[in-house]
DSSP file (Angstrom, degrees, kcal/mol; ACC not computed):
  #  RESIDUE AA STRUCTURE BP1 BP2  ACC     N-H-->O    O-->H-N    N-H-->O    O-->H-N    TCO  KAPPA ALPHA  PHI   PSI    X-CA   Y-CA   Z-CA
    1    1 A M              0   0    0      0, 0.0     2,-0.2     0, 0.0    31,-0.1   0.000 360.0 360.0 360.0 129.8    4.1    1.1  -17.3
    2    2 A S        -     0   0    0     31,-0.1     2,-0.3    29,-0.0    31,-0.2  -0.565 360.0-175.5 -86.8 147.5    4.6   -0.9  -14.1
    3    3 A R  E     -a   33   0A   0     29,-1.9    31,-2.9    -2,-0.2     2,-0.4  -0.934  18.2-128.8-138.7 164.3    6.6    0.5  -11.2
    4    4 A E  E     -a   34   0A   0     -2,-0.3     2,-0.4    29,-0.2    31,-0.2  -0.902  14.5-168.4-115.2 143.1    7.8   -0.7   -7.8
    5    5 A V  E     -a   35   0A   0     29,-2.7    31,-2.8    -2,-0.4     2,-0.2  -0.996  19.5-134.0-129.6 126.1    7.4    1.0   -4.4
    6    6 A H  E >   -a   36   0A   0     -2,-0.4     3,-2.7    29,-0.2     4,-0.2  -0.520  26.3-115.8 -74.8 146.7    9.3   -0.1   -1.3
    7    7 A F  G >  S+     0   0    0     29,-2.2     3,-1.6     1,-0.3     4,-0.3   0.832 115.8  61.5 -53.4 -35.2    7.1   -0.4    1.8
    8    8 A S  G 3  S+     0   0    0     74,-1.1    -1,-0.3     1,-0.3     3,-0.2   0.673 106.7  46.9 -66.8 -15.4    9.1    2.4    3.4
    9    9 A D  G <> S+     0   0    0     -3,-2.7     4,-1.5     1,-0.1     3,-0.4   0.214  77.2 108.7-108.1  12.9    8.0    4.7    0.6
   10   10 A V  H <> S+     0   0    0     -3,-1.6     4,-2.3     1,-0.2     5,-0.2   0.848  73.0  59.3 -62.1 -35.3    4.3    3.8    0.7
   11   11 A S  H  > S+     0   0    0     -4,-0.3     4,-1.8     1,-0.2    -1,-0.2   0.913 104.7  50.0 -59.3 -43.2    3.3    7.1    2.2
   12   12 A E  H  > S+     0   0    0     -3,-0.4     4,-0.6     1,-0.2    -1,-0.2   0.898 110.2  50.0 -63.5 -41.0    4.7    9.0   -0.8
   13   13 A A  H >< S+     0   0    0     -4,-1.5     3,-0.8     1,-0.2     4,-0.3   0.895 111.2  48.8 -65.2 -39.8    2.8    6.8   -3.2
   14   14 A L  H >< S+     0   0    0     -4,-2.3     3,-1.3     1,-0.2    -1,-0.2   0.804 101.5  63.7 -71.3 -28.9   -0.4    7.3   -1.4
   15   15 A E  H 3< S+     0   0    0     -4,-1.8    -1,-0.2     1,-0.2    -2,-0.2   0.705  90.1  69.2 -66.5 -19.3    0.0   11.1   -1.3
   16   16 A E  T << S+     0   0    0     -3,-0.8    -1,-0.2    -4,-0.6    -2,-0.2   0.677  85.4  86.7 -73.3 -17.5   -0.1   11.1   -5.1
   17   17 A L  S <  S-     0   0    0     -3,-1.3     2,-0.5    -4,-0.3    42,-0.1  -0.447  82.8-118.2 -82.0 156.6   -3.8   10.2   -5.0
   18   18 A E        -     0   0    0     -2,-0.1    -2,-0.1     2,-0.1    40,-0.1  -0.847  44.4-106.3 -96.7 129.3   -6.6   12.8   -4.7
   19   19 A Y  S    S+     0   0    0     -2,-0.5     2,-0.2    -4,-0.1    38,-0.1  -0.792  93.5  44.3-111.9 151.5   -8.7   12.5   -1.6
   20   20 A P  S    S+     0   0    0      0, 0.0     2,-0.4     0, 0.0    37,-0.2   0.560  82.1 169.1 -68.1 154.4  -11.4   11.6   -0.7
   21   21 A I  E     -C   56   0B   0     35,-2.3    35,-3.1    -2,-0.2     2,-0.1  -0.998  33.4-119.8-140.4 141.3  -11.1    8.5   -2.9
   22   22 A E  E  >  -C   55   0B   0     -2,-0.4     4,-2.7    33,-0.2    33,-0.3  -0.477  27.9-117.6 -77.4 151.3  -13.2    5.3   -3.1
   23   23 A R  H  > S+     0   0    0     31,-2.9     4,-2.6     1,-0.2     5,-0.2   0.910 114.8  50.8 -55.1 -46.1  -11.5    2.0   -2.4
   24   24 A S  H  > S+     0   0    0     30,-0.3     4,-2.0     1,-0.2    -1,-0.2   0.881 111.6  47.7 -63.1 -37.9  -12.1    0.8   -6.0
   25   25 A E  H  > S+     0   0    0      2,-0.2     4,-2.6     1,-0.2    -1,-0.2   0.909 111.8  49.2 -69.4 -42.1  -10.6    3.9   -7.5
   26   26 A A  H  X S+     0   0    0     -4,-2.7     4,-1.5     2,-0.2    -2,-0.2   0.913 111.5  50.3 -62.8 -42.2   -7.6    3.8   -5.3
   27   27 A G  H  < S+     0   0    0     -4,-2.6    -1,-0.2    -5,-0.2    -2,-0.2   0.903 111.9  47.4 -61.7 -41.7   -7.0    0.2   -6.2
   28   28 A A  H >< S+     0   0    0     -4,-2.0     3,-1.1     1,-0.2     4,-0.3   0.896 109.1  54.1 -66.5 -40.5   -7.3    1.0   -9.9
   29   29 A E  H 3< S+     0   0    0     -4,-2.6     3,-0.3     1,-0.2    -1,-0.2   0.822 118.2  35.6 -62.9 -31.3   -4.9    3.9   -9.6
   30   30 A L  T >< S+     0   0    0     -4,-1.5     3,-1.6    -5,-0.2    15,-1.1   0.184  83.4 108.6-109.8  16.3   -2.3    1.7   -8.0
   31   31 A A  T <  S+     0   0    0     -3,-1.1    -1,-0.2     1,-0.3    15,-0.1   0.765  79.2  52.2 -65.2 -25.6   -3.0   -1.5  -10.0
   32   32 A D  T 3  S+     0   0    0     -4,-0.3   -29,-1.9    -3,-0.3     2,-0.5   0.295  93.1  96.7 -93.1  11.0    0.3   -1.2  -12.0
   33   33 A V  E <   -a    3   0A   0     -3,-1.6    11,-2.5   -31,-0.2     2,-0.5  -0.865  60.5-152.3-107.3 132.1    2.4   -0.8   -8.8
   34   34 A T  E     -aB   4  43A   0    -31,-2.9   -29,-2.7    -2,-0.5     2,-0.6  -0.901  13.4-144.3 -99.4 124.9    4.2   -3.6   -7.1
   35   35 A L  E     -aB   5  42A   0      7,-3.4     7,-2.1    -2,-0.5     2,-0.7  -0.811  11.1-144.4 -91.3 120.5    4.7   -3.1   -3.4
   36   36 A V  E     -aB   6  41A   0    -31,-2.8   -29,-2.2    -2,-0.6     5,-0.2  -0.770  25.4-179.0 -90.4 115.3    8.1   -4.5   -2.3
   37   37 A L  E >   - B   0  40A   0      3,-3.3     3,-1.1    -2,-0.7    38,-0.2  -0.576  43.0-103.6-108.4 171.1    7.8   -6.0    1.2
   38   38 A A  T 3  S+     0   0    0     36,-3.2    37,-0.2     1,-0.2    36,-0.2   0.818 122.4  38.2 -63.8 -30.6   10.3   -7.6    3.5
   39   39 A D  T 3  S-     0   0    0     35,-0.4     2,-0.3     1,-0.1    -1,-0.2   0.139 129.8 -61.3-110.4  20.4    8.9  -11.1    2.6
   40   40 A G  E <   -B   37   0A   0     -3,-1.1    -3,-3.3    34,-0.2     2,-0.3  -0.980  67.2 -53.0 143.0-153.2    8.2  -10.6   -1.0
   41   41 A R  E     -B   36   0A   0     -2,-0.3     2,-0.3    -5,-0.2    -5,-0.2  -0.955  38.4-173.1-131.5 146.3    6.1   -8.5   -3.5
   42   42 A E  E     -B   35   0A   0     -7,-2.1    -7,-3.4    -2,-0.3     2,-0.6  -0.972  35.7-104.2-136.7 151.2    2.4   -7.8   -3.7
   43   43 A D  E  >  -B   34   0A   0     -2,-0.3     4,-2.1    -9,-0.2    -9,-0.2  -0.678  29.6-148.8 -73.6 118.7    0.2   -6.0   -6.2
   44   44 A F  H  > S+     0   0    0    -11,-2.5     4,-2.1    -2,-0.6   -13,-0.2   0.891  95.3  51.8 -59.8 -43.3   -0.5   -2.6   -4.5
   45   45 A G  H  > S+     0   0    0    -15,-1.1     4,-2.0   -12,-0.5    -1,-0.2   0.889 108.4  51.4 -61.6 -40.7   -4.0   -2.4   -6.1
   46   46 A D  H  > S+     0   0    0      2,-0.2     4,-0.8     1,-0.2    -1,-0.2   0.902 108.4  51.6 -63.8 -41.3   -5.0   -5.8   -4.9
   47   47 A L  H >< S+     0   0    0     -4,-2.1     3,-0.9     1,-0.2     4,-0.3   0.912 109.4  49.9 -61.7 -41.8   -3.9   -5.0   -1.3
   48   48 A I  H >< S+     0   0    0     -4,-2.1     3,-1.7     1,-0.3    -1,-0.2   0.886 104.6  58.1 -64.7 -37.6   -6.0   -1.9   -1.4
   49   49 A S  H 3< S+     0   0    0     -4,-2.0    -1,-0.3     1,-0.3    -2,-0.2   0.693 100.3  59.6 -66.3 -16.3   -9.0   -3.8   -2.6
   50   50 A Q  T << S+     0   0    0     -3,-0.9    -1,-0.3    -4,-0.8    -2,-0.2   0.497  83.1 105.4 -88.6  -5.3   -8.7   -6.0    0.5
   51   51 A T  S <  S-     0   0    0     -3,-1.7    15,-0.1    -4,-0.3    11,-0.0  -0.282  71.0-132.9 -72.1 164.3   -9.2   -3.1    2.9
   52   52 A S  S    S+     0   0    0     13,-0.1     2,-0.2   -29,-0.0    -1,-0.1   0.683  74.4  90.8 -96.2 -19.2  -12.6   -2.7    4.6
   53   53 A S        -     0   0    0      1,-0.1     3,-0.1     9,-0.1    -2,-0.1  -0.524  58.0-155.7 -79.6 144.8  -13.3    1.0    4.1
   54   54 A D  S    S+     0   0    0      1,-0.2   -31,-2.9    -2,-0.2     2,-0.4   0.782  81.8  26.2 -84.7 -30.5  -15.3    2.1    1.1
   55   55 A V  E     -C   22   0B   0    -33,-0.3     2,-0.5   -32,-0.1   -33,-0.2  -0.994  67.0-150.9-137.5 139.6  -13.9    5.6    1.0
   56   56 A F  E     -C   21   0B   0    -35,-3.1   -35,-2.3    -2,-0.4     3,-0.1  -0.951   2.1-165.4-112.1 128.8  -10.6    7.1    2.3
   57   57 A E  S    S+     0   0    0     -2,-0.5     2,-0.3   -37,-0.2    -1,-0.1   0.704  72.9   4.1 -83.5 -21.7  -10.6   10.7    3.4
   58   58 A S  S  > S-     0   0    0    -37,-0.1     4,-1.9     1,-0.1     5,-0.2  -0.965  74.9-102.0-155.8 167.3   -6.8   11.0    3.4
   59   59 A A  H  > S+     0   0    0     -2,-0.3     4,-2.6     1,-0.2     5,-0.2   0.854 121.3  57.1 -62.3 -34.7   -3.5    9.2    2.6
   60   60 A E  H  > S+     0   0    0      2,-0.2     4,-2.3     1,-0.2    -1,-0.2   0.897 105.0  50.5 -64.6 -40.5   -3.1    8.5    6.3
   61   61 A D  H  > S+     0   0    0      2,-0.2     4,-2.1     1,-0.2    -2,-0.2   0.927 112.8  46.1 -61.7 -45.2   -6.5    6.8    6.4
   62   62 A L  H  X S+     0   0    0     -4,-1.9     4,-2.4     1,-0.2    -2,-0.2   0.903 111.8  50.8 -66.1 -41.7   -5.6    4.6    3.5
   63   63 A E  H  X S+     0   0    0     -4,-2.6     4,-2.1     2,-0.2    -1,-0.2   0.907 108.9  51.9 -64.3 -40.5   -2.2    3.7    4.9
   64   64 A S  H  X S+     0   0    0     -4,-2.3     4,-1.0     1,-0.2    -1,-0.2   0.924 111.8  46.0 -60.8 -45.4   -3.7    2.7    8.2
   65   65 A E  H  X S+     0   0    0     -4,-2.1     4,-0.7     1,-0.2     3,-0.4   0.889 109.3  56.2 -63.2 -39.9   -6.1    0.4    6.5
   66   66 A L  H >X S+     0   0    0     -4,-2.4     3,-1.3     1,-0.2     4,-1.1   0.898 101.3  56.4 -60.7 -41.8   -3.3   -1.0    4.4
   67   67 A H  H 3< S+     0   0    0     -4,-2.1     3,-0.3     1,-0.3    -1,-0.2   0.836 103.4  56.1 -59.3 -32.7   -1.3   -1.9    7.5
   68   68 A N  H 3< S+     0   0    0     -4,-1.0    -1,-0.3    -3,-0.4    -2,-0.2   0.680 108.6  46.7 -74.4 -17.2   -4.3   -4.0    8.7
   69   69 A T  H << S+     0   0    0     -3,-1.3    -1,-0.2    -4,-0.7    -2,-0.2   0.597  87.8 104.7 -99.6 -13.3   -4.4   -6.0    5.4
   70   70 A L  S  < S-     0   0    0     -4,-1.1     5,-0.1    -3,-0.3    -3,-0.0  -0.377  79.7-104.0 -70.5 145.1   -0.7   -6.8    5.2
   71   71 A P    >   -     0   0    0      0, 0.0     3,-2.0     0, 0.0     4,-0.3  -0.317  37.7-105.4 -62.0 153.8    0.6  -10.3    6.1
   72   72 A R  G >  S+     0   0    0      1,-0.3     3,-0.5     2,-0.1     4,-0.1   0.841 118.4  44.0 -53.3 -42.2    2.3  -10.6    9.5
   73   73 A G  G >  S+     0   0    0      1,-0.2     3,-1.2     2,-0.1    -1,-0.3   0.347  82.0 105.6 -86.8   7.2    5.8  -10.8    8.0
   74   74 A A  G <  S+     0   0    0     -3,-2.0   -36,-3.2     1,-0.3   -35,-0.4   0.826  85.8  38.1 -60.5 -34.9    5.4   -8.1    5.5
   75   75 A V  G <  S-     0   0    0     -3,-0.5    -1,-0.3    -4,-0.3     8,-0.1   0.399 110.8-129.8 -99.7   3.3    7.5   -5.5    7.3
   76   76 A G    <   -     0   0    0     -3,-1.2    -1,-0.3     6,-0.1     3,-0.1  -0.212  40.4 -35.4  86.1-173.9   10.1   -8.0    8.5
   77   77 A E  S >  S-     0   0    0      1,-0.2     3,-2.2     4,-0.1    -4,-0.0  -0.376  83.1 -70.3 -79.2 160.9   11.5   -8.7   11.9
   78   78 A P  T 3  S+     0   0    0      0, 0.0    -1,-0.2     0, 0.0     3,-0.1  -0.267 123.0  15.9 -52.8 138.9   12.1   -5.9   14.5
   79   79 A F  T 3  S+     0   0    0      1,-0.3     2,-0.3    -3,-0.1    -3,-0.1   0.419  96.1 126.5  74.7   1.9   15.0   -3.7   13.4
   80   80 A Q  S <  S-     0   0    0     -3,-2.2    -1,-0.3    -5,-0.1     2,-0.1  -0.658  72.1-101.4 -85.1 145.3   14.9   -5.0    9.8
   81   81 A S        -     0   0    0     -2,-0.3     2,-2.2     1,-0.1    -4,-0.1  -0.438  40.0-108.3 -65.9 141.1   14.6   -2.3    7.1
   82   82 A E  S    S-     0   0    0      1,-0.2   -74,-1.1    -2,-0.1    -1,-0.1  -0.438  81.0 -46.7 -77.1  74.2   11.0   -2.2    5.8
   83   83 A G  S    S+     0   0    0     -2,-2.2    -1,-0.2     1,-0.3     2,-0.2   0.490  95.6 145.0  82.0   2.9   11.4   -3.7    2.4
   84   84 A D              0   0    0      1,-0.1    -1,-0.3   -78,-0.1    -3,-0.1  -0.529 360.0 360.0 -75.3 141.4   14.4   -1.7    1.4
   85   85 A A              0   0    0     -2,-0.2    -1,-0.1    -3,-0.1    -2,-0.0   0.446 360.0 360.0 -84.6 360.0   16.9   -3.6   -0.7
């Protein structure tokens, strides 16, 4: 079953994983999740597979890497809600 996660709720989604976790495993765990961004939607698992770390020690580590892979407009303009509808 596919689900959607708004960018503002990404921390909560990442907290559901067990750490440490390998990049491939994290991507597989979130492959059925669509991440709702300010400028569209992305496959959460695909975004994770684009990160550079092989292993994440915590949700914070994974979220930090994720921010580095997002397109520039993904979180919107300053003062815009982060992907919230």
